[in-house]
Structures are given as structure tokens and as C-alpha cells.
TIVO-691949 format. One record per residue (C-alpha): x negated, y, z; residue in three letters; chain. Coordinates in steps of 0.02 Angstrom, whole numbers, plus 32768, in hexadecimal, padded with zeros to 4 digits. Layout:
# residues N
{{X Y Z} 'ALA' 'A'}
...
END
This chain:
# residues 77
{{865B 452C 0B7F} 'MET' 'A'}
{{86B8 448A 0BA3} 'ASP' 'A'}
{{86A2 442A 0C46} 'LEU' 'A'}
{{862D 43AC 0BF5} 'LYS' 'A'}
{{85B6 443B 0BC9} 'GLU' 'A'}
{{85CD 448C 0C74} 'VAL' 'A'}
{{859D 43EA 0CC9} 'MET' 'A'}
{{8508 43D3 0C55} 'ALA' 'A'}
{{84C3 447F 0C7E} 'VAL' 'A'}
{{84E3 4470 0D39} 'ASN' 'A'}
{{849B 43C0 0D42} 'LEU' 'A'}
{{83FC 43F2 0CE8} 'ARG' 'A'}
{{83E7 448C 0D56} 'ARG' 'A'}
{{8404 442B 0DF7} 'ALA' 'A'}
{{838B 43A3 0DC3} 'ARG' 'A'}
{{8305 4420 0D92} 'HIS' 'A'}
{{831D 4481 0E35} 'ASP' 'A'}
{{82F5 43E0 0E92} 'ARG' 'A'}
{{8263 43B9 0E1E} 'LYS' 'A'}
{{829B 4309 0DF6} 'ILE' 'A'}
{{829A 42B0 0D50} 'THR' 'A'}
{{8330 4265 0CF8} 'GLN' 'A'}
{{82E8 41BB 0D22} 'GLU' 'A'}
{{82DE 41E5 0DDC} 'GLU' 'A'}
{{838F 4229 0DDC} 'LEU' 'A'}
{{83CE 418F 0D80} 'ALA' 'A'}
{{837B 411B 0DFF} 'ALA' 'A'}
{{83C4 417D 0E92} 'ARG' 'A'}
{{8472 417B 0E44} 'ALA' 'A'}
{{846D 40C7 0E08} 'GLY' 'A'}
{{847E 40FB 0D52} 'LEU' 'A'}
{{8414 40E6 0CB6} 'SER' 'A'}
{{839D 4171 0C87} 'ALA' 'A'}
{{83E8 4170 0BD7} 'ARG' 'A'}
{{8495 4191 0C1F} 'TYR' 'A'}
{{8455 421F 0C8C} 'VAL' 'A'}
{{8401 4269 0BF2} 'GLY' 'A'}
{{84A2 425B 0B8E} 'ALA' 'A'}
{{8502 42B4 0C18} 'ILE' 'A'}
{{8480 433F 0C1E} 'GLU' 'A'}
{{848D 4357 0B62} 'ARG' 'A'}
{{854A 435C 0B6C} 'GLY' 'A'}
{{8557 42C4 0AFB} 'ASP' 'A'}
{{85C9 4263 0B72} 'VAL' 'A'}
{{8649 4288 0BF7} 'SER' 'A'}
{{862D 4236 0C9F} 'SER' 'A'}
{{86B3 41EC 0D0D} 'SER' 'A'}
{{86D7 4236 0DB8} 'VAL' 'A'}
{{867F 419D 0E02} 'THR' 'A'}
{{85E0 41C7 0DA2} 'VAL' 'A'}
{{85F4 427F 0DCE} 'LEU' 'A'}
{{85F6 424C 0E86} 'GLY' 'A'}
{{855D 41DC 0E74} 'LYS' 'A'}
{{84FA 4267 0E21} 'ILE' 'A'}
{{8531 42E7 0EA1} 'ALA' 'A'}
{{84FE 4272 0F30} 'ASP' 'A'}
{{8456 4253 0EDD} 'ALA' 'A'}
{{8439 430F 0ED1} 'LEU' 'A'}
{{847F 4330 0F81} 'ALA' 'A'}
{{8500 43AC 0F3E} 'ILE' 'A'}
{{85BD 43B4 0F37} 'GLU' 'A'}
{{860C 4368 0E9B} 'PRO' 'A'}
{{8667 440B 0E7C} 'ALA' 'A'}
{{85BF 4463 0E6A} 'ASP' 'A'}
{{85A4 4402 0DC9} 'LEU' 'A'}
{{8647 4443 0D81} 'LEU' 'A'}
{{863D 44FA 0DAF} 'LYS' 'A'}
{{8640 456A 0D18} 'ARG' 'A'}
{{85B7 45ED 0D14} 'PRO' 'A'}
{{85F0 4698 0D4D} 'LYS' 'A'}
{{85F8 4718 0CC4} 'ARG' 'A'}
{{8587 47AC 0CD4} 'SER' 'A'}
{{85D0 485B 0CD9} 'ALA' 'A'}
{{8585 487C 0C2E} 'GLN' 'A'}
{{85DC 47E3 0BE3} 'ALA' 'A'}
{{8684 482A 0C1A} 'ASN' 'A'}
{{866E 48C9 0BB1} 'ARG' 'A'}
END
């Protein structure tokens, strides 16, 4: 999984955990809802500036959006 996909998965999960829509997140981050959707689908790469805006809007650390999922013990077999 490349970092674009990692960010897409983590962004979607963080947004759903907070029960906010793409439109709400976009408004909080000062971005368009279409752009947020494109990031969540992994269609575009975001700049570090946008990464920071999204992280601030979600009240998380930017690095949290780039953490690769841990592999399960079964996946390592």
C-alpha cells in the first residue's frame, strides 16, 4: 500500500470516528469537499500543508494520517 492509499484509509477512518461528513471536514480545513473526497479515494496526493490542515480539522497529529496499518500475526505467516 503506498502512502496515498495509507492516508486515504486513515483519513476516512478518522473522519468516520468523529462522525463528520466530507463537507464538514472540508469546511473545517478550508478545502473543497471534492478535494477531500479525492484524497479519501486515493485519487490525489496532498501537500504537507494540506495534510496539516486536515489533521488540525480532525484534532489529530499529521503523522497519524501517514501511519501504515500494523500487520496482524496471521499476515506474517
